[in-house]
N, C-alpha and C positions, 0 to 999 in steps of 0.2 A: 504493500500500500504506500510506496514512497511518493506517488505522483502529487498528492496534495495534502500530505499529512500536516505540514506546517505552513499552510497557506493562511493560517490565522495571522501570521506575521505579515502577510501581504493582503489580507482581506480588509477588503474595504473596504411586559417585562413581565410578572404574572400576578393577577389579583390574588391568586392562591396557587400554590404548588402542590399537586396531588401526588403523594408518595404512598404507594401500597394502599390506596383507598382512603388515606388520611389527608385532610386538607390542612396544609401548613400556611398560616397567615403571618405576614410580616408587618408588624406595627400598623394597625389600622387596615387600610385597604391598599397599601403600597405593595407592588408586586415584588417577587424575588429578584427579578431582573433589575427593576428600578432601585431596590435596596442595595444590591451588590454594586452597581455602578456608582450610586451615591456615596458609597463607603470606600471607593477607590482613592488612592492618594492624590493630593493636589498635583497638577502638572500632567496627569494622565492624558495622553494624546490619542491612544486607541485602546479600546476595550473589546475583548472577544468573548462572547457568551455562548455556553453550551448548556442547555437544560437536559442533563443526562436522564433524569427520570422520565421526562416527556419523550425523549428520543427512544428510550427502551420501550415505552408504551407504543410508540409509532411503529417500531419494528417487531412488536409482539415478543420481546425478549424477557423471559422471566429469570433474571440473573440475580445473584447475591454474592457475598464474599466467599461463598463455598463453591461457586461455579468453576468449572474446569477452564483451563487456558484455551482449549479448543472452542468452547461455547463463547468465551469472551471474544476470541479472534473472529468467530463467525458474526457476532453482533457488530463488531467494529467494521468489518468488511461491508456489511449491509448498510450501516449508517454512513460509511464513506461513499458508497455507491449512490446513496440518496442525497449526498451533499449536505449532510447534517452534522458532520464532525470536523469539518475543515477549520473551524474556529477554535478547536481545542489545542492546548499545549501539551496534553498528556497522552495522546493516542499511542505514540511509539513507546512510551514508558509503561503503558497499561498492563501488559502481562507481568512485568516485574513488580509493579505496584500491587497487583492482585495477589501474587505469591509471597512477596516479602514484606510489604508495608501494611497490608490488611485493608486497603481501600483502593478503589479504581472506578472507572466508568461503569463497572458492574453494579455498584451500590451507591455511588455518589448521587446526591440530589441535583447539584448543578456546579458549574465551574465558570469563573471569570478570570481571564488573563488580561492584566492591565500593564500597559507599557508607556514609558515616558523617557525623556532625555536623562533622567536621574537613575532609572532602573526599571525592573519588571518584577511582577509578583503574580503568582497563581493563587486564587482563593477558591476553595472547594467546600461546599456545604455537605455535611455528612449526617446521617442519622446518629442519634446520641449513642446507641449501642456500638456502632462502628467506630465512632470517634473515641470512645472510652478505651478501646483496645489498641489504639495507635501508639501511645507512649511505650508500652511494653515492646512493641515491634521495633520502635526506634532504638531503644536500649540494646536490643539483641543485634541490630544492624551495626552498632558502633557509634551512633550519634552521641555527642556529649550533652548530657541533660542539663538544662538551666537550673539555677538555684531557685528562680521564681517559676512556678508551673506555667505561667503565661508568657514566659520568655522564649528565647531563641534556642532551638536544638541545633547545635553546630556539627556539621558533617564535613563540608568542603568538597572540592572537586575530586580529590584523590579518593575519598571514601565512596563517593557516587560512582566513580569509574570502577572501583573494586567490586561494588555490589552488582553492577551490570553496565556494559557499554551502551545499552539501549536507553538508559535513564537520561532525561534532560538535565542540564546543569541547574535548572530552576529548583531542583530538589536538593541542592547543596545545604540549604538552611531551611528549617521548618519551625512553625510556631502553631500552637493550639489554643484557640479561643473557645472555651467551653460555653461561655455565656451566649454566643451567637452560633455555636455548633459549627464552626468553620476551622479548617486548617489552611494556613498560608505557607507559601514556599517561594524562595527566591534564590538567585545565584550569589547574592551578597547579603551578609548579616546586617550591614548598615541600612540597606534599603528595606529589608524585611522589617526592621524596627520602625521605619517610617510608615510602612503599610499597616503594621500592628497599631500604631498610634492613630492612624486615620480610622481604622475600624472601631477602635475603642473610644473615639471622640476626643483624644488627647492631641491629635495633630490635624493639619489642614486636609480637607478633602477636595476632590475634583469639583469643578463647576462648569456650567455651560453646556452640558450634555443632556440635561433633564428633559427637555421638550421632545427631542427625537427618540429618546428611550421610552418616555411615556406613550408616545404614539405607537410604538411597536407592540404594545400590549403584552402578550404572553408567547414570545417566539421560542421555537425549538433551538435556534441558533441565531446569532446576530453579530455583525461587525459594526462598531461605533467609532467614528473618527472625530477629532476636533477639526475645526476649520483650517487651522494652520497645518496640521498634519495632512489633511486631504489635499491642500494646495500643492504639496510636494508629491504625495503618493499617487494621486489621481491625475497628475499633469500629463498632457499629451507630449511633453518634452521627452518622455521616456520612449516614445515611438520613433520609427525611422522618418527620414525626411519626406518621403512620399506620403506616408500616413499623416504627418503633421500638415502637409499642404492640403490633403483631402479634408482633414478636420477643420481647417480654416475656412474652406469653401462651404462646408456644411453649417458651420456656425454663422457665417455671413448670411446664408440663405434662411436659416431658422429664426434668427432674431437675437435679442440681447441675452447674454448669459452673465450672471453676477456671482461673486464669491459668496459662499455660505459659511455660517459659523459652526455648524455641526452636521454630521451625516450619520445615518444608521440604515443598514440594509439587513433585513431579517427574514429567515425562513419561518413562515407562519404555520400554525397547526392545520389549516385548511389546504395546505400545499402551495399557497401563493407566496410570492416574495414581495415584501413591503419595503419601500424606500422612503425615508423622510429626510428632507434637507431644510435647515433653518436659515432664514434670511434676516435682513435687518428691519423688515417691516412687511406689512400685508401687500403694499403696492409692488414691491420687488418680488414677493412670492408669486403674485398673479402673473407678472411678466415672465418669470422663469417657468411657471407651470405651462404656459403656452409654448415657450421655446423648447422645453425638454420633452413635451408631448410629441413635437415634431421629430426631435432627435431620436426618441425611443423607437420610432417606426422606420428608421433609416439604416444606413450602413454603419459598421462598427470599426472605424479605422483604429489601428493599434492592436486589434484583436483578430481581424479578418472576418469576412462574411458580413452578415447583417444582424441587427438585434432581433429581427423577426425570426431568424433561425434559432434563437435562443429562448424567446418568450413572446407571448402576445400581451398587449397592453390593455388591461381592464379599465384603468382610469388614471388620470394625472390631474390632481386638483390642488387648489390652494386653500389652506385652513389657517387663517391668521397669518403668521409669519412662516408657516411651514408649507412646503410643497410635498405632497404625498403621492407616491406612485404605487399602484397595485399591478403586479406583473404575474402572469401565469406561465411558468416554465414549460418548455417543450419536453417531451419524454427524453430522458437521457442528458438533458442540459444541466450544466453545473453553474447555475445563475449566480448564486451567492459567491462562490469562489472565483469563477471566471470574470465576473464583472467588477472585480476589485483592483484591477491592475492598470487603470488609467484610460478607460474609454472616453470618447468625446461626450457621451451622455452625461457624465458626472464632472465635466470640466469645471473648475472652480476659479482658477486664476492663471 
């Protein structure tokens, strides 16, 4: 499965999370997705969400911490083929996590991978019974236990490499937040402490992503970008000269395109892909809704072919300062992962 396992690094919430028939509510009516993103560290430029419980339901996978490596691999292969796991940072590490750490996509509720210029952190929500068993596993693996139960378990890159070459470096340092039932992991102890402080309310949290995250509702997976990050990651400058020229012609014909302050693209439970772009006001949003509705039905320079080969457009509408696109993927199309690499449709600056 190497083709798109870490396209979350390139890709470009839930009123209730149902886990085993139990509805898990997060502080009032805030969704798990919204809660997770809102508790990411300040400076987060992209946030990659995977609702593992929902993905397991979608795939009909009755997994647990006792499931075999073969069953886990089968589930991950299916979710990959359905473009539902490209946002995860843990897929390649999953078999080792299952066997050695005592948690994995087989029993995790959800995962959020947050990245910024300062560092990256994976936050995974686990059922309480699963989380309770993790400290013993970490001790057995050789992680250095913190004096404070809520502190950082220190492993480092050498320990991670000894455990398994398949483990992501993000598992070098871990921390357990029993109050929120999450485990956090990062490749540096310093940034993990920053993330812990953000979750616990002792440190600054991300801002500016709330509107596009709220619009997504309860996605199975989602890629969220800040405007500044999208400006670089989704720029047509990454394409060849002929594609850039084609993009300029398309933009000139379609109309005005403005920068946006936040972006979210989400795989929804009904099978659609929902895109939200936040602009500086309702007038700009209306202008961009018209322009991007035209672009969404045309060629896809920088990627090849047309957008119509990837999806049909159900609607492109302006809601206040948001432009919301509802797309219906064609069979076999990887809309979430493929459309995150800089197509003209999402040109921002």
